[in-house]
C-alpha positions as CSV (number, residue, x, y, z in Angstrom):
1,M,32.2,24.9,-261.0
2,E,33.6,27.9,-259.1
3,R,30.1,29.0,-258.1
4,D,29.4,25.5,-256.7
5,L,32.6,25.7,-254.6
6,L,31.6,29.1,-253.3
7,I,28.1,27.9,-252.3
8,E,29.6,24.8,-250.6
9,R,32.1,26.9,-248.6
10,T,29.3,29.3,-247.6
11,H,27.1,26.5,-246.3
12,A,30.0,24.9,-244.5
13,G,30.8,28.2,-242.7
14,L,27.1,28.7,-241.7
15,E,26.9,25.2,-240.3
16,R,30.2,25.7,-238.4
17,A,28.8,29.0,-236.9
18,K,25.6,27.3,-235.9
19,A,27.6,24.5,-234.3
20,E,29.5,27.1,-232.3
21,G,26.2,28.5,-231.0
22,K,26.4,31.8,-232.9
23,R,23.1,33.5,-233.7
24,L,22.6,34.3,-237.3
25,G,20.6,37.2,-238.7
26,R,19.9,40.8,-237.6
27,P,20.1,41.6,-233.9
28,S,16.9,42.4,-232.1
29,K,16.0,46.0,-231.5
30,T,14.7,45.2,-228.1
31,T,16.1,43.4,-225.1
32,E,14.2,40.7,-223.2
33,Q,13.5,43.2,-220.4
34,Q,12.0,45.7,-222.9
35,R,9.8,43.0,-224.4
36,R,8.4,42.2,-221.0
37,E,7.8,45.9,-220.4
38,I,6.0,46.2,-223.7
39,C,3.7,43.3,-222.8
40,S,3.0,45.0,-219.5
41,L,2.2,48.2,-221.3
42,I,-0.1,46.4,-223.7
43,E,-1.9,44.8,-220.8
44,Q,-2.4,48.3,-219.2
45,G,-4.1,49.5,-222.5
46,T,-1.3,51.7,-223.8
47,T,-1.6,52.2,-227.5
48,V,0.9,50.6,-229.9
49,S,1.9,53.9,-231.3
50,E,2.7,55.3,-227.9
51,I,4.8,52.2,-227.0
52,A,6.6,52.5,-230.4
53,R,7.5,56.2,-229.7
54,R,8.6,55.4,-226.1
55,Y,11.1,52.7,-227.2
56,S,12.0,54.3,-230.6
57,I,10.9,51.3,-232.6
58,S,8.3,50.8,-235.3
59,R,4.7,49.9,-234.7
60,A,5.4,46.7,-236.6
61,C,8.1,45.8,-234.1
62,V,5.7,46.3,-231.2
63,L,3.1,44.1,-232.9
64,K,5.7,41.4,-233.4
65,V,6.6,41.5,-229.8
66,K,3.0,41.3,-228.9
67,E,2.5,38.3,-231.1
68,R,5.7,36.4,-230.2
69,Q,5.3,37.0,-226.4
70,S,1.6,36.1,-226.5
71,C,0.7,39.2,-224.6
72,P,-2.8,39.4,-223.4
73,A,-5.0,42.1,-225.1
74,G,-5.2,45.5,-223.4
75,A,-8.2,46.5,-221.3
C-alpha cells in the first residue's frame, strides 16, 4: 500500500514538472553552438577522436551528436 502511494506521488511530481516545462534527465555535455561546430569539423574531415579531445567529451558523445544532428560525412 505504502509503495503504491510512493509511486503515485512520484508520477504526479514528474507530470507536474513536465507541465511546467522542466527538462528531465541528465544535462547535455555540449551546447547547441558546440554541436554545430562539431558538425562543421566532421564535414571538414576532422577525426572523431580529435574532436572528442578538443571538447573534452567521449568519442561516443561525438558520434551521438553526429547522428542526432544528421551531420554529413567528412571528406
